[in-house]
C-alpha positions in Angstrom: 60.6 44.6 -48.4 62.5 42.9 -45.6 59.6 43.6 -43.2 57.1 41.9 -45.6 59.4 38.9 -46.0 59.6 38.5 -42.2 55.8 38.8 -41.8 55.3 36.2 -44.5 57.8 33.9 -42.8 56.2 34.3 -39.4 52.7 33.6 -40.9 54.0 30.6 -42.8 55.6 29.2 -39.6 52.5 29.8 -37.6 50.3 28.0 -40.1 52.7 25.1 -40.3 52.6 24.8 -36.5 48.8 24.8 -36.5 48.3 22.4 -39.4 48.2 18.9 -38.0 51.0 16.8 -39.5 50.1 13.2 -40.2 52.7 11.0 -38.6 54.9 9.0 -40.9 53.2 5.8 -42.1 50.0 6.9 -40.3 46.8 5.2 -41.7 45.0 7.1 -44.5 41.9 9.1 -43.7 40.1 12.4 -44.6 42.2 15.5 -44.8 42.8 17.4 -41.6 42.4 21.1 -40.9 44.4 23.4 -38.6 43.7 23.0 -34.9 40.4 21.1 -35.3 41.8 18.2 -37.4 38.9 16.1 -38.7 36.3 17.5 -36.2 34.6 19.5 -39.0 34.6 16.4 -41.2 33.0 14.5 -38.3 30.4 17.2 -37.8 29.4 17.4 -41.5 29.4 13.6 -41.7 27.0 13.3 -38.7 24.7 15.9 -40.2 24.3 13.5 -43.2 24.6 10.1 -41.6 23.3 10.9 -38.1 25.2 8.1 -36.3 28.9 7.7 -35.6 29.0 4.0 -36.5 27.6 4.9 -40.0 30.2 7.6 -40.4 33.1 5.3 -39.5 31.7 2.7 -42.0 31.5 5.3 -44.8 35.2 6.2 -44.3 36.2 2.5 -44.0 34.7 2.0 -47.5 36.9 4.8 -48.8 40.2 4.3 -46.9 40.2 0.7 -45.8 39.9 -1.3 -42.6 42.4 1.0 -40.7 41.4 4.7 -40.9 43.6 7.4 -39.4 41.9 10.6 -38.0 43.1 13.6 -36.1 40.4 14.9 -33.8 41.7 18.1 -32.4 45.3 17.3 -31.4 44.5 13.6 -30.7 45.3 10.8 -33.1 42.3 8.4 -33.5 42.4 5.2 -35.5 39.1 3.4 -36.5 39.8 -0.3 -36.8 37.4 -2.6 -38.8 37.4 -6.2 -39.9 37.7 -9.4 -37.8 41.4 -9.9 -38.2 42.4 -6.3 -37.3 40.0 -6.2 -34.4 41.3 -9.4 -33.0 44.9 -8.2 -33.4 44.3 -4.9 -31.5 42.4 -6.8 -28.8 45.1 -9.4 -28.3 48.3 -7.3 -28.4 49.6 -5.9 -25.1 50.8 -2.7 -26.9 47.2 -1.9 -27.7 45.6 -2.7 -24.3 45.9 0.8 -22.9 42.9 2.9 -22.2 42.6 6.6 -23.4 43.6 9.3 -21.0 41.2 11.8 -22.6 39.3 14.3 -20.5 35.9 12.6 -21.1 37.2 9.2 -19.8 38.9 10.6 -16.7 36.5 13.3 -15.6 34.2 10.6 -14.2 37.0 9.0 -12.1 38.4 12.0 -10.2 40.9 12.8 -13.0 42.7 9.4 -12.5 43.0 6.1 -14.3 41.3 4.0 -11.7 38.5 1.4 -11.6 37.7 -1.3 -14.1 36.6 0.3 -17.4 39.1 3.1 -18.2 42.1 2.0 -16.1 45.1 0.1 -17.6 48.5 -1.3 -16.8 49.3 -3.0 -13.6 46.7 -1.0 -11.6 43.9 -2.4 -13.9 45.2 -6.0 -13.7 45.2 -5.8 -9.9 41.8 -4.2 -9.7 40.3 -6.7 -12.1 41.7 -9.7 -10.3 40.5 -8.5 -6.9 37.0 -7.6 -8.2 36.6 -11.0 -9.8 37.7 -12.7 -6.6 35.2 -10.7 -4.5 32.3 -11.2 -7.0 32.9 -15.0 -7.0 33.0 -15.0 -3.2 29.5 -13.6 -3.1 27.9 -15.7 -5.8 29.1 -14.6 -9.3 28.8 -17.5 -11.7 27.2 -19.7 -9.0 23.8 -20.9 -8.0 23.4 -17.8 -5.9 23.7 -15.6 -8.9 21.1 -17.8 -10.7 18.8 -17.4 -7.8 19.1 -13.6 -7.8 18.3 -13.6 -11.6 15.3 -16.0 -11.1 13.9 -13.9 -8.3 14.1 -10.8 -10.5 12.5 -12.6 -13.4 9.6 -13.7 -11.1 9.2 -10.2 -9.8 9.0 -8.9 -13.4 6.5 -11.5 -14.5 4.3 -10.7 -11.5 4.6 -7.0 -12.2 3.5 -7.5 -15.8 0.6 -9.7 -14.8 -0.9 -6.8 -13.1 -0.9 -4.7 -16.3 -3.8 -4.8 -18.8 -2.5 -1.9 -20.9 0.5 -1.8 -23.3 3.8 -1.4 -21.5 6.7 0.8 -22.5 9.6 -1.7 -22.9 12.6 0.6 -23.0 12.9 1.0 -19.2 11.3 -2.3 -18.3 14.5 -4.2 -17.4 16.4 -1.4 -15.7 15.6 -1.9 -12.0 15.7 -5.7 -12.4 19.3 -5.6 -13.9 20.4 -3.1 -11.2 19.0 -5.4 -8.5 20.9 -8.5 -9.7 24.2 -6.7 -9.8 23.6 -4.6 -6.7 22.9 -7.7 -4.6 26.3 -9.0 -5.4 28.0 -5.6 -4.8 26.0 -4.0 -2.0 23.7 -6.8 -0.8 20.5 -4.8 -1.6 17.6 -4.9 -4.0 14.8 -2.5 -4.8 11.2 -2.9 -5.5 10.5 -2.6 -9.3 8.4 0.5 -8.6 11.0 2.1 -6.3 11.3 5.8 -7.2 14.9 6.3 -6.3 16.0 3.2 -8.2 14.2 4.4 -11.3 15.8 7.8 -11.0 19.3 6.2 -10.8 18.5 4.1 -13.9 17.3 7.3 -15.7 20.5 9.1 -14.8 22.7 6.2 -16.1 20.8 6.2 -19.4 21.1 9.9 -19.7 24.9 9.6 -19.2 25.1 7.2 -22.1 23.3 9.6 -24.4 25.4 12.8 -23.9 28.2 11.8 -26.3 29.5 8.8 -28.2 32.3 6.5 -27.0 35.0 8.6 -28.7 34.3 11.3 -26.1 33.3 14.0 -28.6 34.3 17.6 -28.1 34.9 17.0 -24.3 37.9 14.8 -25.3 39.3 16.6 -28.2 38.8 20.3 -27.2 38.2 20.1 -23.4 39.0 23.8 -22.9 35.6 24.5 -24.4 34.1 23.4 -21.0 35.0 26.8 -19.7 33.2 28.6 -22.6 30.2 26.4 -23.6 29.9 23.7 -20.9 26.2 23.1 -21.6 26.3 22.4 -25.4 29.2 20.0 -25.2 27.7 17.9 -22.5 30.1 18.9 -19.6 27.4 20.3 -17.3 25.1 17.4 -17.7 27.8 14.8 -17.2 29.1 16.5 -14.1 25.6 16.8 -12.6 24.8 13.1 -13.3 28.0 11.8 -11.8 27.6 14.1 -8.7 24.3 12.4 -8.0 25.5 8.9 -8.7 28.6 9.3 -6.5 26.4 10.7 -3.7 24.3 7.5 -3.9 27.5 5.3 -3.9 29.1 7.2 -1.0 25.9 6.8 1.0 25.9 3.1 0.3 29.5 2.7 1.4 28.9 4.7 4.6 25.9 2.4 5.5 28.2 -0.5 5.1 30.9 1.1 7.3 28.4 1.8 10.0 27.4 -1.8 10.6 30.2 -3.9 9.2 31.2 -7.3 10.8 34.8 -8.0 9.8 34.2 -11.7 10.4 31.2 -11.9 8.2 31.4 -9.9 5.0 28.1 -9.7 3.2 29.0 -8.3 -0.3 31.8 -6.8 -2.4 31.7 -3.4 -0.7 32.1 -5.1 2.7 35.1 -7.1 1.3 36.8 -3.9 0.1 36.2 -2.1 3.5 37.6 -5.1 5.4 40.6 -5.2 3.1 41.3 -1.5 3.8 41.1 -2.1 7.6 43.4 -5.2 7.6 45.8 -4.2 4.9 46.1 -0.4 4.8 49.4 -0.4 2.8 48.0 -2.1 -0.4 44.3 -1.4 0.1 42.2 0.3 -2.4 41.5 4.0 -1.8 38.0 5.4 -1.2 38.0 6.9 -4.6 38.9 3.5 -6.2 36.0 1.8 -4.5 33.6 4.5 -5.6 34.8 4.3 -9.3 34.6 0.5 -9.2 31.0 0.7 -8.0 30.2 3.3 -10.7 31.8 1.1 -13.4 29.7 -1.9 -12.3 26.5 0.2 -12.1 26.9 1.9 -15.5 28.4 -0.9 -17.6 26.3 -3.6 -15.9 22.9 -1.9 -16.4 23.0 -0.1 -19.7 24.3 -2.7 -22.0 22.3 -5.7 -20.6 19.1 -3.6 -20.4 19.4 -2.3 -24.0 20.2 -5.7 -25.3 17.1 -7.2 -23.6 14.9 -4.5 -25.1 16.2 -5.2 -28.6 15.6 -8.9 -27.9 11.9 -8.4 -27.1 11.6 -6.0 -30.1 12.8 -8.5 -32.6 10.9 -11.4 -31.1 7.7 -9.4 -31.1 8.3 -8.4 -34.7 8.9 -12.0 -35.8 5.9 -14.2 -35.0 7.5 -17.3 -36.3 10.5 -16.8 -34.1 8.2 -16.2 -31.1 6.2 -19.4 -31.8 9.3 -21.6 -32.2 10.7 -20.1 -28.9 7.5 -20.8 -27.1 7.4 -24.4 -28.4 10.9 -25.1 -27.2 10.2 -23.6 -23.8 7.1 -25.7 -23.4 8.9 -28.8 -24.6 12.0 -28.5 -22.4 10.8 -26.5 -19.4 7.1 -27.2 -19.2 5.3 -25.7 -16.2 8.3 -25.4 -13.9 10.5 -22.3 -13.6 13.3 -22.2 -16.2 16.9 -22.8 -15.0 20.3 -22.1 -16.6 20.9 -25.9 -16.9 18.1 -25.9 -19.6 20.4 -24.0 -22.0 22.1 -27.2 -23.2 18.8 -28.5 -24.5 17.4 -25.2 -25.8 19.5 -24.7 -28.9 17.0 -22.4 -30.7 16.7 -20.1 -27.7 20.5 -19.9 -27.6 20.5 -19.0 -31.3 17.9 -16.2 -30.7 20.2 -14.8 -28.0 23.3 -14.9 -30.3 21.3 -13.2 -33.1 20.1 -10.6 -30.6 23.7 -9.9 -29.5 24.8 -9.7 -33.2 22.1 -7.5 -34.6 21.8 -5.1 -31.7 25.6 -4.7 -31.1 24.8 -2.1 -28.4 28.5 -1.3 -27.8 29.2 0.0 -31.4 32.9 0.6 -30.9 33.4 -1.3 -27.7 35.5 0.5 -25.2 38.4 2.5 -26.8 41.9 1.2 -26.6 45.1 3.3 -26.6 48.5 2.5 -28.1 51.0 2.3 -25.2 53.9 2.7 -27.7 54.5 3.1 -31.4 53.3 -0.1 -33.1 52.7 -1.5 -36.5 49.2 -2.4 -37.5 49.0 -3.9 -41.0 51.0 -1.6 -43.3 50.8 1.3 -41.0 52.4 2.7 -37.8 50.1 3.7 -34.9 51.8 6.3 -32.8 52.0 6.0 -29.0 49.0 7.6 -27.4 46.6 7.0 -30.3 43.0 6.2 -29.4 41.7 3.1 -31.2 38.0 2.6 -31.9 37.0 -1.0 -32.8 34.1 -1.0 -35.3 32.1 -3.7 -33.6 28.7 -2.7 -35.1 30.1 -3.2 -38.6 31.7 -6.5 -37.6 28.3 -7.7 -36.5 26.3 -6.1 -39.3 28.6 -6.2 -42.3 27.9 -7.9 -45.7 29.8 -11.1 -44.7 26.6 -12.0 -42.8 24.8 -11.9 -46.3 21.5 -10.5 -44.9 22.8 -8.6 -41.8 19.7 -6.5 -41.2 17.4 -9.6 -41.1 16.7 -11.1 -37.7 17.5 -14.8 -38.5 18.5 -17.0 -35.6 19.0 -19.9 -38.0 22.3 -18.4 -39.1 23.7 -19.8 -35.8 22.3 -23.3 -36.4 23.7 -26.1 -38.5 21.4 -28.2 -40.8 21.5 -30.9 -38.0 20.2 -28.3 -35.5 23.5 -27.8 -33.6 24.6 -24.4 -32.3 27.3 -22.5 -34.3 29.8 -20.2 -32.5 30.6 -17.8 -35.3 34.1 -16.3 -35.4 32.7 -12.9 -36.5 30.6 -12.6 -33.4 32.4 -10.8 -30.5 29.7 -9.0 -28.4 31.8 -9.0 -25.3 35.0 -8.2 -26.9 38.0 -10.6 -27.0 41.5 -10.8 -25.6 42.6 -9.6 -22.1 40.0 -6.8 -22.1 37.0 -9.2 -22.7 34.1 -8.1 -20.5 34.1 -9.6 -17.1 30.3 -9.4 -17.0 29.8 -11.8 -19.8 28.6 -14.8 -17.7 26.1 -12.6 -15.9 24.8 -10.9 -19.0 24.3 -14.2 -21.0 22.5 -15.7 -17.9 20.3 -12.7 -17.5 19.2 -12.6 -21.2 18.4 -16.3 -21.2 16.3 -16.3 -18.1 14.5 -13.0 -19.0 13.6 -14.4 -22.4 12.4 -17.9 -21.1 10.5 -16.5 -18.1 8.6 -14.0 -20.3 7.8 -16.3 -23.2 6.7 -19.0 -20.8 4.2 -16.7 -19.3 3.2 -14.2 -22.1 2.4 -13.7 -25.7 4.3 -10.6 -26.9 1.9 -8.5 -29.0 2.4 -5.2 -30.8 -0.5 -2.8 -29.9 -2.7 -2.3 -32.9 -3.0 1.4 -32.2 0.8 2.0 -32.3 2.9 2.4 -35.4 5.3 -0.5 -36.2 8.4 0.1 -34.1 11.7 0.8 -35.7 14.7 -1.5 -35.4 17.1 1.3 -36.2 19.3 2.0 -33.1 19.5 5.3 -31.3 23.0 6.7 -31.1 25.0 7.2 -28.0 27.9 5.7 -25.9 25.8 2.6 -26.3 23.0 2.0 -28.9 19.4 1.7 -27.7 16.1 1.0 -29.3 13.6 3.7 -30.2 10.7 3.9 -27.7 8.0 1.3 -28.3 5.3 -0.6 -26.4 4.2 -4.2 -26.1 1.1 -5.9 -24.8 2.0 -8.9 -22.5 -1.0 -11.3 -23.0 -1.0 -13.9 -20.3 -0.7 -17.5 -21.5 -1.9 -19.3 -18.4 
């Protein structure tokens, strides 16, 4: 009898240890299971809804704008609604970055770089990177020149094609070139095989898991058991190749550097390390910064540009009005960024593209640096926070969110409206530093292409879907366009 009582007590204690306990005042959410927490709920939810952003939305409709989850042994809170998203983005207690395995495996197991670093190290890195980028043309006429040259190269490339063109990879090398000229002083031909391979690797990397990090974050020990199915093998292979490319680029700079005449951001870092060894960035930090700029700079802009052409091609009236404005303001000369002030409808099309595509569906996750109140709840220290940006931009408050309607950003008088529900580059201290470049690229890509071509859907192809493909960032399903020359 006593032995049975002891066994029951031990089993009960063991179960109580395994059952995840919701912290006091933790936000409501689906019921957790021992060890795995809500991972099974996520798995079943994805089988039904396919995409993570749809799953988060379904739980928001049940539990409210702050949903508490336990994924493995990690607390994860999904935050929805304009006010809560702004609050999380603006409060210092929430500006940490997760220290999960998925986020740190790509940066030598450390919190370094721009994207997933936090605290004083991140502030210092961000300040230095912005200083160097501006030194070599970021936000200046030099940057505009780089973008214009890539637009011209893309137009010339398309002029030589009589057949429908696959659009999904069309902007990749162009976007890499614009950024890489600032960072490494180099550009690639649009047909360059290695540049295309790098772009393909970056896109693969963004499709392995979603931004929550998936199983790699919440049960990282599984990489020793099933590394392939959980994406570990592919992620490691991709980043090995990308880092090899970055190290080769850095070594080329080191071999012929002129400390009196830095050419680009990498040169500036190397010179700083020579002249100020005490506070200089390490080799690993420079590599991670280059990786962050490559990955974040290419994927989001390229995907947004693809969605932009998709919606413009699907809406003939939008395309006609765009072309009329371009002809009226720009005429036969090359478009310039100064034209934006007079091209209100074009700007509205860009805003509507950023809204409806929302390629970063949960932004980049935040982490609570201490216990903190959010609404009526307490978010424990170390909790990951996912911001439901896709729902913010595609929720019912837009009235017809799934309709591509640039006019929603125009007043009756034809003036541009900056909508408070639109935050495509985030807000607060963590707002994307590439916003100026991205907006400039999208404007010039659109105006150059519409100035030179009619965008036509091939008659032999099915009508392309506007439903996004899931991943770390959202992308358009593959489709083709015919670029019919105007003049």
